[in-house]
RORO-59708 format. One record per atom (N, C-alpha, C, O, CB): residue in one letter; chain; x, y, z; residue number from 1; atom name. Coordinates in nm, 3 decimals, m for minus. Glycine has a CB too. Example, Ala and Ser with C-alpha at 12.3 -4.5 7.8 and 13.67 -1.06 7.14 Angstrom:
% residues 2
A | A | 1.319 | m0.569 | 0.780 | 1 | N
A | A | 1.230 | m0.450 | 0.780 | 1 | CA
A | A | 1.320 | m0.330 | 0.780 | 1 | C
A | A | 1.424 | m0.332 | 0.846 | 1 | O
A | A | 1.131 | m0.447 | 0.905 | 1 | CB
S | A | 1.285 | m0.225 | 0.708 | 2 | N
S | A | 1.367 | m0.106 | 0.714 | 2 | CA
S | A | 1.290 | 0.003 | 0.787 | 2 | C
S | A | 1.341 | 0.114 | 0.804 | 2 | O
S | A | 1.408 | m0.060 | 0.572 | 2 | CB
***
This chain:
% residues 91
M | A | 10.940 | 12.302 | 11.313 | 1 | N
M | A | 10.968 | 12.201 | 11.204 | 1 | CA
M | A | 10.914 | 12.063 | 11.239 | 1 | C
M | A | 10.946 | 12.009 | 11.345 | 1 | O
M | A | 11.121 | 12.190 | 11.178 | 1 | CB
A | A | 10.837 | 12.008 | 11.155 | 2 | N
A | A | 10.767 | 11.877 | 11.186 | 2 | CA
A | A | 10.853 | 11.768 | 11.137 | 2 | C
A | A | 10.922 | 11.783 | 11.037 | 2 | O
A | A | 10.622 | 11.866 | 11.120 | 2 | CB
H | A | 10.851 | 11.656 | 11.207 | 3 | N
H | A | 10.928 | 11.530 | 11.169 | 3 | CA
H | A | 10.836 | 11.419 | 11.145 | 3 | C
H | A | 10.759 | 11.383 | 11.234 | 3 | O
H | A | 11.030 | 11.486 | 11.276 | 3 | CB
F | A | 10.841 | 11.365 | 11.031 | 4 | N
F | A | 10.745 | 11.259 | 10.987 | 4 | CA
F | A | 10.818 | 11.126 | 10.962 | 4 | C
F | A | 10.920 | 11.121 | 10.894 | 4 | O
F | A | 10.670 | 11.302 | 10.856 | 4 | CB
I | A | 10.764 | 11.025 | 11.018 | 5 | N
I | A | 10.806 | 10.892 | 10.988 | 5 | CA
I | A | 10.704 | 10.821 | 10.899 | 5 | C
I | A | 10.591 | 10.804 | 10.946 | 5 | O
I | A | 10.830 | 10.816 | 11.115 | 5 | CB
P | A | 10.731 | 10.778 | 10.778 | 6 | N
P | A | 10.631 | 10.713 | 10.695 | 6 | CA
P | A | 10.585 | 10.586 | 10.760 | 6 | C
P | A | 10.667 | 10.505 | 10.803 | 6 | O
P | A | 10.685 | 10.685 | 10.556 | 6 | CB
L | A | 10.457 | 10.568 | 10.768 | 7 | N
L | A | 10.394 | 10.454 | 10.826 | 7 | CA
L | A | 10.347 | 10.363 | 10.710 | 7 | C
L | A | 10.229 | 10.361 | 10.673 | 7 | O
L | A | 10.277 | 10.497 | 10.919 | 7 | CB
D | A | 10.446 | 10.289 | 10.653 | 8 | N
D | A | 10.417 | 10.209 | 10.534 | 8 | CA
D | A | 10.392 | 10.068 | 10.553 | 8 | C
D | A | 10.386 | 9.996 | 10.454 | 8 | O
D | A | 10.520 | 10.220 | 10.443 | 8 | CB
A | A | 10.375 | 10.018 | 10.677 | 9 | N
A | A | 10.350 | 9.879 | 10.711 | 9 | CA
A | A | 10.230 | 9.869 | 10.802 | 9 | C
A | A | 10.194 | 9.965 | 10.871 | 9 | O
A | A | 10.472 | 9.816 | 10.776 | 9 | CB
T | A | 10.165 | 9.746 | 10.803 | 10 | N
T | A | 10.068 | 9.715 | 10.894 | 10 | CA
T | A | 10.116 | 9.611 | 10.993 | 10 | C
T | A | 10.174 | 9.508 | 10.956 | 10 | O
T | A | 9.950 | 9.672 | 10.824 | 10 | CB
V | A | 10.089 | 9.641 | 11.120 | 11 | N
V | A | 10.119 | 9.549 | 11.232 | 11 | CA
V | A | 9.994 | 9.512 | 11.309 | 11 | C
V | A | 9.901 | 9.593 | 11.314 | 11 | O
V | A | 10.220 | 9.612 | 11.328 | 11 | CB
Y | A | 9.988 | 9.399 | 11.365 | 12 | N
Y | A | 9.873 | 9.363 | 11.450 | 12 | CA
Y | A | 9.926 | 9.335 | 11.589 | 12 | C
Y | A | 10.029 | 9.269 | 11.606 | 12 | O
Y | A | 9.794 | 9.238 | 11.392 | 12 | CB
I | A | 9.855 | 9.385 | 11.685 | 13 | N
I | A | 9.878 | 9.360 | 11.835 | 13 | CA
I | A | 9.778 | 9.266 | 11.880 | 13 | C
I | A | 9.659 | 9.295 | 11.879 | 13 | O
I | A | 9.870 | 9.490 | 11.922 | 13 | CB
N | A | 9.823 | 9.150 | 11.920 | 14 | N
N | A | 9.731 | 9.044 | 11.977 | 14 | CA
N | A | 9.748 | 9.051 | 12.125 | 14 | C
N | A | 9.855 | 9.026 | 12.181 | 14 | O
N | A | 9.763 | 8.894 | 11.922 | 14 | CB
R | A | 9.631 | 9.087 | 12.191 | 15 | N
R | A | 9.630 | 9.107 | 12.335 | 15 | CA
R | A | 9.626 | 8.975 | 12.404 | 15 | C
R | A | 9.541 | 8.892 | 12.370 | 15 | O
R | A | 9.511 | 9.194 | 12.378 | 15 | CB
A | A | 9.717 | 8.948 | 12.503 | 16 | N
A | A | 9.724 | 8.827 | 12.568 | 16 | CA
A | A | 9.596 | 8.806 | 12.658 | 16 | C
A | A | 9.537 | 8.903 | 12.704 | 16 | O
A | A | 9.853 | 8.821 | 12.649 | 16 | CB
S | A | 9.559 | 8.689 | 12.678 | 17 | N
S | A | 9.444 | 8.660 | 12.766 | 17 | CA
S | A | 9.502 | 8.605 | 12.894 | 17 | C
S | A | 9.595 | 8.525 | 12.892 | 17 | O
S | A | 9.342 | 8.557 | 12.700 | 17 | CB
F | A | 9.446 | 8.649 | 13.005 | 18 | N
F | A | 9.490 | 8.604 | 13.134 | 18 | CA
F | A | 9.398 | 8.493 | 13.187 | 18 | C
F | A | 9.413 | 8.444 | 13.299 | 18 | O
F | A | 9.495 | 8.722 | 13.233 | 18 | CB
H | A | 9.304 | 8.457 | 13.105 | 19 | N
H | A | 9.222 | 8.339 | 13.149 | 19 | CA
H | A | 9.282 | 8.209 | 13.110 | 19 | C
H | A | 9.330 | 8.198 | 12.998 | 19 | O
H | A | 9.082 | 8.346 | 13.091 | 19 | CB
K | A | 9.284 | 8.110 | 13.192 | 20 | N
K | A | 9.348 | 7.988 | 13.161 | 20 | CA
K | A | 9.229 | 7.881 | 13.169 | 20 | C
K | A | 9.130 | 7.900 | 13.240 | 20 | O
K | A | 9.472 | 7.958 | 13.265 | 20 | CB
D | A | 9.247 | 7.770 | 13.090 | 21 | N
D | A | 9.156 | 7.662 | 13.086 | 21 | CA
D | A | 9.182 | 7.566 | 13.212 | 21 | C
D | A | 9.269 | 7.593 | 13.295 | 21 | O
D | A | 9.172 | 7.587 | 12.947 | 21 | CB
D | A | 9.108 | 7.461 | 13.222 | 22 | N
D | A | 9.121 | 7.367 | 13.337 | 22 | CA
D | A | 9.259 | 7.310 | 13.351 | 22 | C
D | A | 9.298 | 7.267 | 13.459 | 22 | O
D | A | 9.022 | 7.253 | 13.324 | 22 | CB
W | A | 9.337 | 7.309 | 13.238 | 23 | N
W | A | 9.480 | 7.257 | 13.248 | 23 | CA
W | A | 9.573 | 7.363 | 13.275 | 23 | C
W | A | 9.692 | 7.331 | 13.281 | 23 | O
W | A | 9.524 | 7.188 | 13.123 | 23 | CB
G | A | 9.540 | 7.483 | 13.292 | 24 | N
G | A | 9.632 | 7.589 | 13.318 | 24 | CA
G | A | 9.694 | 7.650 | 13.191 | 24 | C
G | A | 9.789 | 7.728 | 13.198 | 24 | O
G | A | 9.739 | 7.539 | 13.406 | 24 | CB
I | A | 9.640 | 7.616 | 13.083 | 25 | N
I | A | 9.695 | 7.670 | 12.955 | 25 | CA
I | A | 9.624 | 7.795 | 12.918 | 25 | C
I | A | 9.501 | 7.795 | 12.924 | 25 | O
I | A | 9.684 | 7.570 | 12.841 | 25 | CB
P | A | 9.694 | 7.906 | 12.879 | 26 | N
P | A | 9.619 | 8.024 | 12.847 | 26 | CA
P | A | 9.525 | 7.998 | 12.724 | 26 | C
P | A | 9.557 | 7.923 | 12.632 | 26 | O
P | A | 9.717 | 8.141 | 12.818 | 26 | CB
M | A | 9.411 | 8.062 | 12.730 | 27 | N
M | A | 9.316 | 8.052 | 12.629 | 27 | CA
M | A | 9.353 | 8.137 | 12.508 | 27 | C
M | A | 9.452 | 8.209 | 12.510 | 27 | O
M | A | 9.186 | 8.087 | 12.682 | 27 | CB
E | A | 9.273 | 8.129 | 12.401 | 28 | N
E | A | 9.297 | 8.197 | 12.278 | 28 | CA
E | A | 9.309 | 8.353 | 12.299 | 28 | C
E | A | 9.266 | 8.405 | 12.402 | 28 | O
E | A | 9.183 | 8.162 | 12.181 | 28 | CB
V | A | 9.365 | 8.422 | 12.205 | 29 | N
V | A | 9.380 | 8.568 | 12.205 | 29 | CA
V | A | 9.245 | 8.633 | 12.213 | 29 | C
V | A | 9.157 | 8.597 | 12.134 | 29 | O
V | A | 9.454 | 8.617 | 12.079 | 29 | CB
V | A | 9.222 | 8.728 | 12.304 | 30 | N
V | A | 9.100 | 8.790 | 12.323 | 30 | CA
V | A | 9.069 | 8.899 | 12.218 | 30 | C
V | A | 8.958 | 8.912 | 12.168 | 30 | O
V | A | 9.098 | 8.845 | 12.456 | 30 | CB
S | A | 9.178 | 8.977 | 12.188 | 31 | N
S | A | 9.149 | 9.081 | 12.086 | 31 | CA
S | A | 9.274 | 9.095 | 11.991 | 31 | C
S | A | 9.386 | 9.057 | 12.024 | 31 | O
S | A | 9.114 | 9.224 | 12.158 | 31 | CB
R | A | 9.246 | 9.150 | 11.877 | 32 | N
R | A | 9.357 | 9.174 | 11.779 | 32 | CA
R | A | 9.318 | 9.307 | 11.712 | 32 | C
R | A | 9.211 | 9.326 | 11.654 | 32 | O
R | A | 9.375 | 9.049 | 11.668 | 32 | CB
Q | A | 9.421 | 9.401 | 11.729 | 33 | N
Q | A | 9.409 | 9.531 | 11.677 | 33 | CA
Q | A | 9.516 | 9.560 | 11.564 | 33 | C
Q | A | 9.632 | 9.519 | 11.572 | 33 | O
Q | A | 9.421 | 9.629 | 11.792 | 33 | CB
E | A | 9.471 | 9.632 | 11.462 | 34 | N
E | A | 9.557 | 9.666 | 11.348 | 34 | CA
E | A | 9.602 | 9.808 | 11.360 | 34 | C
E | A | 9.526 | 9.899 | 11.393 | 34 | O
E | A | 9.484 | 9.645 | 11.215 | 34 | CB
Y | A | 9.733 | 9.824 | 11.333 | 35 | N
Y | A | 9.793 | 9.957 | 11.338 | 35 | CA
Y | A | 9.878 | 9.984 | 11.216 | 35 | C
Y | A | 9.941 | 9.892 | 11.164 | 35 | O
Y | A | 9.877 | 9.971 | 11.462 | 35 | CB
K | A | 9.883 | 10.107 | 11.168 | 36 | N
K | A | 9.981 | 10.153 | 11.063 | 36 | CA
K | A | 10.116 | 10.175 | 11.141 | 36 | C
K | A | 10.120 | 10.235 | 11.249 | 36 | O
K | A | 9.928 | 10.294 | 10.985 | 36 | CB
A | A | 10.215 | 10.130 | 11.085 | 37 | N
A | A | 10.347 | 10.136 | 11.152 | 37 | CA
A | A | 10.463 | 10.144 | 11.050 | 37 | C
A | A | 10.444 | 10.129 | 10.929 | 37 | O
A | A | 10.367 | 10.012 | 11.243 | 37 | CB
R | A | 10.582 | 10.168 | 11.103 | 38 | N
R | A | 10.704 | 10.151 | 11.032 | 38 | CA
R | A | 10.780 | 10.045 | 11.090 | 38 | C
R | A | 10.797 | 10.041 | 11.212 | 38 | O
R | A | 10.782 | 10.270 | 11.028 | 38 | CB
V | A | 10.832 | 9.951 | 11.005 | 39 | N
V | A | 10.907 | 9.836 | 11.058 | 39 | CA
V | A | 11.046 | 9.845 | 10.992 | 39 | C
V | A | 11.061 | 9.840 | 10.870 | 39 | O
V | A | 10.834 | 9.693 | 11.026 | 39 | CB
D | A | 11.152 | 9.860 | 11.083 | 40 | N
D | A | 11.288 | 9.867 | 11.043 | 40 | CA
D | A | 11.362 | 9.742 | 11.082 | 40 | C
D | A | 11.348 | 9.696 | 11.196 | 40 | O
D | A | 11.354 | 9.987 | 11.101 | 40 | CB
F | A | 11.442 | 9.683 | 10.991 | 41 | N
F | A | 11.519 | 9.566 | 11.017 | 41 | CA
F | A | 11.668 | 9.595 | 11.028 | 41 | C
F | A | 11.715 | 9.696 | 10.976 | 41 | O
F | A | 11.494 | 9.465 | 10.910 | 41 | CB
N | A | 11.741 | 9.508 | 11.096 | 42 | N
N | A | 11.880 | 9.514 | 11.104 | 42 | CA
N | A | 11.937 | 9.636 | 11.170 | 42 | C
N | A | 12.046 | 9.682 | 11.136 | 42 | O
N | A | 11.932 | 9.503 | 10.975 | 42 | CB
G | A | 11.863 | 9.690 | 11.266 | 43 | N
G | A | 11.912 | 9.809 | 11.342 | 43 | CA
G | A | 12.036 | 9.762 | 11.433 | 43 | C
G | A | 12.132 | 9.835 | 11.457 | 43 | O
G | A | 11.789 | 9.873 | 11.435 | 43 | CB
N | A | 12.021 | 9.638 | 11.480 | 44 | N
N | A | 12.119 | 9.586 | 11.572 | 44 | CA
N | A | 12.167 | 9.445 | 11.527 | 44 | C
N | A | 12.177 | 9.355 | 11.612 | 44 | O
N | A | 12.060 | 9.582 | 11.715 | 44 | CB
S | A | 12.198 | 9.423 | 11.398 | 45 | N
S | A | 12.237 | 9.300 | 11.347 | 45 | CA
S | A | 12.378 | 9.259 | 11.406 | 45 | C
S | A | 12.465 | 9.342 | 11.433 | 45 | O
S | A | 12.239 | 9.307 | 11.193 | 45 | CB
R | A | 12.391 | 9.127 | 11.424 | 46 | N
R | A | 12.521 | 9.070 | 11.464 | 46 | CA
R | A | 12.539 | 8.934 | 11.407 | 46 | C
R | A | 12.443 | 8.864 | 11.375 | 46 | O
R | A | 12.535 | 9.064 | 11.616 | 46 | CB
L | A | 12.665 | 8.897 | 11.394 | 47 | N
L | A | 12.702 | 8.763 | 11.344 | 47 | CA
L | A | 12.728 | 8.672 | 11.457 | 47 | C
L | A | 12.809 | 8.708 | 11.542 | 47 | O
L | A | 12.823 | 8.768 | 11.253 | 47 | CB
V | A | 12.664 | 8.549 | 11.468 | 48 | N
V | A | 12.691 | 8.458 | 11.577 | 48 | CA
V | A | 12.751 | 8.329 | 11.507 | 48 | C
V | A | 12.698 | 8.272 | 11.411 | 48 | O
V | A | 12.556 | 8.426 | 11.665 | 48 | CB
R | A | 12.861 | 8.294 | 11.563 | 49 | N
R | A | 12.934 | 8.169 | 11.505 | 49 | CA
R | A | 12.897 | 8.052 | 11.601 | 49 | C
R | A | 12.923 | 8.053 | 11.721 | 49 | O
R | A | 13.104 | 8.190 | 11.497 | 49 | CB
G | A | 12.835 | 7.951 | 11.536 | 50 | N
G | A | 12.802 | 7.838 | 11.613 | 50 | CA
G | A | 12.879 | 7.713 | 11.557 | 50 | C
G | A | 12.954 | 7.724 | 11.460 | 50 | O
G | A | 12.648 | 7.817 | 11.613 | 50 | CB
P | A | 12.857 | 7.596 | 11.620 | 51 | N
P | A | 12.936 | 7.477 | 11.577 | 51 | CA
P | A | 12.905 | 7.428 | 11.431 | 51 | C
P | A | 12.984 | 7.361 | 11.365 | 51 | O
P | A | 12.909 | 7.362 | 11.676 | 51 | CB
E | A | 12.785 | 7.466 | 11.390 | 52 | N
E | A | 12.746 | 7.429 | 11.250 | 52 | CA
E | A | 12.776 | 7.526 | 11.146 | 52 | C
E | A | 12.758 | 7.498 | 11.027 | 52 | O
E | A | 12.606 | 7.403 | 11.242 | 52 | CB
G | A | 12.823 | 7.646 | 11.186 | 53 | N
G | A | 12.850 | 7.750 | 11.093 | 53 | CA
G | A | 12.804 | 7.884 | 11.146 | 53 | C
G | A | 12.788 | 7.899 | 11.267 | 53 | O
G | A | 12.786 | 7.720 | 10.963 | 53 | CB
E | A | 12.782 | 7.980 | 11.061 | 54 | N
E | A | 12.746 | 8.109 | 11.100 | 54 | CA
E | A | 12.597 | 8.129 | 11.085 | 54 | C
E | A | 12.530 | 8.069 | 11.001 | 54 | O
E | A | 12.821 | 8.209 | 11.020 | 54 | CB
S | A | 12.548 | 8.218 | 11.175 | 55 | N
S | A | 12.409 | 8.261 | 11.159 | 55 | CA
S | A | 12.398 | 8.407 | 11.191 | 55 | C
S | A | 12.470 | 8.458 | 11.278 | 55 | O
S | A | 12.315 | 8.179 | 11.249 | 55 | CB
I | A | 12.313 | 8.474 | 11.126 | 56 | N
I | A | 12.298 | 8.623 | 11.139 | 56 | CA
I | A | 12.171 | 8.637 | 11.228 | 56 | C
I | A | 12.064 | 8.583 | 11.200 | 56 | O
I | A | 12.282 | 8.702 | 10.989 | 56 | CB
T | A | 12.191 | 8.715 | 11.339 | 57 | N
T | A | 12.086 | 8.754 | 11.422 | 57 | CA
T | A | 12.056 | 8.896 | 11.406 | 57 | C
T | A | 12.144 | 8.980 | 11.420 | 57 | O
T | A | 12.116 | 8.724 | 11.558 | 57 | CB
F | A | 11.929 | 8.930 | 11.375 | 58 | N
F | A | 11.897 | 9.069 | 11.352 | 58 | CA
F | A | 11.783 | 9.116 | 11.441 | 58 | C
F | A | 11.711 | 9.033 | 11.496 | 58 | O
F | A | 11.862 | 9.091 | 11.209 | 58 | CB
A | A | 11.764 | 9.247 | 11.457 | 59 | N
A | A | 11.657 | 9.307 | 11.536 | 59 | CA
A | A | 11.562 | 9.371 | 11.445 | 59 | C
A | A | 11.594 | 9.405 | 11.332 | 59 | O
A | A | 11.708 | 9.407 | 11.638 | 59 | CB
C | A | 11.448 | 9.386 | 11.494 | 60 | N
C | A | 11.334 | 9.453 | 11.423 | 60 | CA
C | A | 11.284 | 9.557 | 11.514 | 60 | C
C | A | 11.258 | 9.527 | 11.631 | 60 | O
C | A | 11.219 | 9.354 | 11.383 | 60 | CB
Q | A | 11.268 | 9.675 | 11.469 | 61 | N
Q | A | 11.205 | 9.788 | 11.543 | 61 | CA
Q | A | 11.075 | 9.825 | 11.483 | 61 | C
Q | A | 11.064 | 9.848 | 11.363 | 61 | O
Q | A | 11.294 | 9.910 | 11.545 | 61 | CB
V | A | 10.978 | 9.830 | 11.565 | 62 | N
V | A | 10.834 | 9.871 | 11.510 | 62 | CA
V | A | 10.801 | 10.010 | 11.574 | 62 | C
V | A | 10.798 | 10.025 | 11.696 | 62 | O
V | A | 10.711 | 9.756 | 11.553 | 62 | CB
F | A | 10.775 | 10.111 | 11.486 | 63 | N
F | A | 10.728 | 10.232 | 11.528 | 63 | CA
F | A | 10.583 | 10.252 | 11.501 | 63 | C
F | A | 10.540 | 10.245 | 11.386 | 63 | O
F | A | 10.803 | 10.332 | 11.469 | 63 | CB
I | A | 10.504 | 10.277 | 11.602 | 64 | N
I | A | 10.360 | 10.304 | 11.591 | 64 | CA
I | A | 10.331 | 10.438 | 11.635 | 64 | C
I | A | 10.385 | 10.483 | 11.736 | 64 | O
I | A | 10.277 | 10.206 | 11.669 | 64 | CB
K | A | 10.246 | 10.508 | 11.563 | 65 | N
K | A | 10.210 | 10.644 | 11.596 | 65 | CA
K | A | 10.124 | 10.646 | 11.726 | 65 | C
K | A | 10.034 | 10.563 | 11.743 | 65 | O
K | A | 10.133 | 10.708 | 11.478 | 65 | CB
G | A | 10.155 | 10.740 | 11.815 | 66 | N
G | A | 10.073 | 10.752 | 11.940 | 66 | CA
G | A | 10.123 | 10.661 | 12.050 | 66 | C
G | A | 10.225 | 10.593 | 12.041 | 66 | O
G | A | 9.925 | 10.719 | 11.912 | 66 | CB
A | A | 10.041 | 10.666 | 12.158 | 67 | N
A | A | 10.084 | 10.589 | 12.280 | 67 | CA
A | A | 10.002 | 10.453 | 12.275 | 67 | C
A | A | 9.885 | 10.447 | 12.313 | 67 | O
A | A | 10.054 | 10.674 | 12.422 | 67 | CB
V | A | 10.067 | 10.353 | 12.228 | 68 | N
V | A | 10.004 | 10.226 | 12.224 | 68 | CA
V | A | 10.056 | 10.136 | 12.337 | 68 | C
V | A | 10.175 | 10.108 | 12.341 | 68 | O
V | A | 10.026 | 10.163 | 12.089 | 68 | CB
I | A | 9.971 | 10.090 | 12.427 | 69 | N
I | A | 10.013 | 10.011 | 12.534 | 69 | CA
I | A | 10.028 | 9.866 | 12.491 | 69 | C
I | A | 9.933 | 9.802 | 12.445 | 69 | O
I | A | 9.919 | 10.024 | 12.647 | 69 | CB
I | A | 10.147 | 9.818 | 12.505 | 70 | N
I | A | 10.180 | 9.672 | 12.463 | 70 | CA
I | A | 10.248 | 9.603 | 12.589 | 70 | C
I | A | 10.349 | 9.649 | 12.643 | 70 | O
I | A | 10.285 | 9.667 | 12.327 | 70 | CB
G | A | 10.185 | 9.495 | 12.625 | 71 | N
G | A | 10.245 | 9.420 | 12.743 | 71 | CA
G | A | 10.343 | 9.310 | 12.692 | 71 | C
G | A | 10.341 | 9.268 | 12.576 | 71 | O
G | A | 10.128 | 9.351 | 12.834 | 71 | CB
Y | A | 10.423 | 9.269 | 12.782 | 72 | N
Y | A | 10.521 | 9.164 | 12.752 | 72 | CA
Y | A | 10.460 | 9.028 | 12.713 | 72 | C
Y | A | 10.525 | 8.943 | 12.651 | 72 | O
Y | A | 10.609 | 9.146 | 12.871 | 72 | CB
N | A | 10.332 | 9.011 | 12.754 | 73 | N
N | A | 10.263 | 8.886 | 12.722 | 73 | CA
N | A | 10.187 | 8.897 | 12.594 | 73 | C
N | A | 10.138 | 8.796 | 12.544 | 73 | O
N | A | 10.168 | 8.846 | 12.833 | 73 | CB
D | A | 10.174 | 9.019 | 12.536 | 74 | N
D | A | 10.103 | 9.036 | 12.405 | 74 | CA
D | A | 10.200 | 8.992 | 12.294 | 74 | C
D | A | 10.319 | 8.972 | 12.318 | 74 | O
D | A | 10.056 | 9.189 | 12.381 | 74 | CB
T | A | 10.145 | 8.977 | 12.171 | 75 | N
T | A | 10.231 | 8.943 | 12.056 | 75 | CA
T | A | 10.212 | 9.050 | 11.955 | 75 | C
T | A | 10.104 | 9.109 | 11.943 | 75 | O
T | A | 10.199 | 8.803 | 11.995 | 75 | CB
I | A | 10.323 | 9.077 | 11.877 | 76 | N
I | A | 10.321 | 9.163 | 11.769 | 76 | CA
I | A | 10.336 | 9.087 | 11.643 | 76 | C
I | A | 10.427 | 9.004 | 11.632 | 76 | O
I | A | 10.424 | 9.265 | 11.783 | 76 | CB
E | A | 10.250 | 9.111 | 11.546 | 77 | N
E | A | 10.257 | 9.037 | 11.422 | 77 | CA
E | A | 10.293 | 9.137 | 11.309 | 77 | C
E | A | 10.222 | 9.236 | 11.291 | 77 | O
E | A | 10.121 | 8.963 | 11.393 | 77 | CB
Y | A | 10.401 | 9.112 | 11.233 | 78 | N
Y | A | 10.443 | 9.198 | 11.131 | 78 | CA
Y | A | 10.494 | 9.113 | 11.009 | 78 | C
Y | A | 10.512 | 8.992 | 11.018 | 78 | O
Y | A | 10.551 | 9.294 | 11.185 | 78 | CB
Y | A | 10.515 | 9.180 | 10.899 | 79 | N
Y | A | 10.559 | 9.114 | 10.778 | 79 | CA
Y | A | 10.703 | 9.138 | 10.753 | 79 | C
Y | A | 10.746 | 9.253 | 10.748 | 79 | O
Y | A | 10.480 | 9.158 | 10.660 | 79 | CB
S | A | 10.781 | 9.031 | 10.737 | 80 | N
S | A | 10.924 | 9.040 | 10.702 | 80 | CA
S | A | 10.942 | 8.993 | 10.558 | 80 | C
S | A | 10.894 | 8.886 | 10.520 | 80 | O
S | A | 11.013 | 8.953 | 10.800 | 80 | CB
P | A | 11.010 | 9.071 | 10.480 | 81 | N
P | A | 11.033 | 9.031 | 10.339 | 81 | CA
P | A | 11.107 | 8.898 | 10.316 | 81 | C
P | A | 11.100 | 8.837 | 10.209 | 81 | O
P | A | 11.110 | 9.138 | 10.272 | 81 | CB
T | A | 11.179 | 8.857 | 10.420 | 82 | N
T | A | 11.251 | 8.736 | 10.411 | 82 | CA
T | A | 11.188 | 8.613 | 10.475 | 82 | C
T | A | 11.217 | 8.500 | 10.435 | 82 | O
T | A | 11.377 | 8.758 | 10.467 | 82 | CB
S | A | 11.101 | 8.635 | 10.577 | 83 | N
S | A | 11.038 | 8.532 | 10.651 | 83 | CA
S | A | 10.886 | 8.524 | 10.639 | 83 | C
S | A | 10.825 | 8.428 | 10.686 | 83 | O
S | A | 11.074 | 8.549 | 10.788 | 83 | CB
G | A | 10.824 | 8.624 | 10.576 | 84 | N
G | A | 10.682 | 8.627 | 10.567 | 84 | CA
G | A | 10.623 | 8.687 | 10.703 | 84 | C
G | A | 10.692 | 8.762 | 10.771 | 84 | O
G | A | 10.627 | 8.482 | 10.538 | 84 | CB
W | A | 10.502 | 8.653 | 10.736 | 85 | N
W | A | 10.445 | 8.701 | 10.867 | 85 | CA
W | A | 10.511 | 8.636 | 10.985 | 85 | C
W | A | 10.523 | 8.513 | 10.995 | 85 | O
W | A | 10.293 | 8.674 | 10.875 | 85 | CB
V | A | 10.558 | 8.728 | 11.080 | 86 | N
V | A | 10.625 | 8.683 | 11.198 | 86 | CA
V | A | 10.539 | 8.727 | 11.317 | 86 | C
V | A | 10.488 | 8.839 | 11.321 | 86 | O
V | A | 10.772 | 8.739 | 11.207 | 86 | CB
V | A | 10.525 | 8.638 | 11.411 | 87 | N
V | A | 10.456 | 8.672 | 11.537 | 87 | CA
V | A | 10.554 | 8.651 | 11.649 | 87 | C
V | A | 10.610 | 8.542 | 11.662 | 87 | O
V | A | 10.327 | 8.586 | 11.560 | 87 | CB
D | A | 10.579 | 8.761 | 11.737 | 88 | N
D | A | 10.684 | 8.765 | 11.831 | 88 | CA
D | A | 10.636 | 8.845 | 11.959 | 88 | C
D | A | 10.549 | 8.931 | 11.951 | 88 | O
D | A | 10.810 | 8.827 | 11.766 | 88 | CB
N | A | 10.695 | 8.813 | 12.069 | 89 | N
N | A | 10.659 | 8.902 | 12.187 | 89 | CA
N | A | 10.753 | 9.020 | 12.184 | 89 | C
N | A | 10.860 | 9.015 | 12.124 | 89 | O
N | A | 10.671 | 8.825 | 12.329 | 89 | CB
P | A | 10.711 | 9.132 | 12.252 | 90 | N
P | A | 10.796 | 9.250 | 12.252 | 90 | CA
P | A | 10.917 | 9.226 | 12.349 | 90 | C
P | A | 10.900 | 9.155 | 12.449 | 90 | O
P | A | 10.712 | 9.379 | 12.294 | 90 | CB
K | A | 11.028 | 9.280 | 12.323 | 91 | N
K | A | 11.150 | 9.263 | 12.398 | 91 | CA
K | A | 11.209 | 9.400 | 12.438 | 91 | C
K | A | 11.314 | 9.406 | 12.503 | 91 | O
K | A | 11.251 | 9.181 | 12.316 | 91 | CB
***
């Protein structure tokens, strides 16, 4: 029996550059690759109470078909219906 996950979203993996300029600041992204993926929100949502009120923290899970190597210094760019395009490091 086959299991299918619909890949209805597009994500971009921006590979981190290990080259630094004269000031020690990492240079621009070397490569950007596009993947079809599934992006699920609020898998691990929780309510955080702060001094100014409440805020909701949510998690986003990205499923990409195949073995895609993503480093902790790379960034993942995905579309959120509430925030628009989001760029974040994998956690």
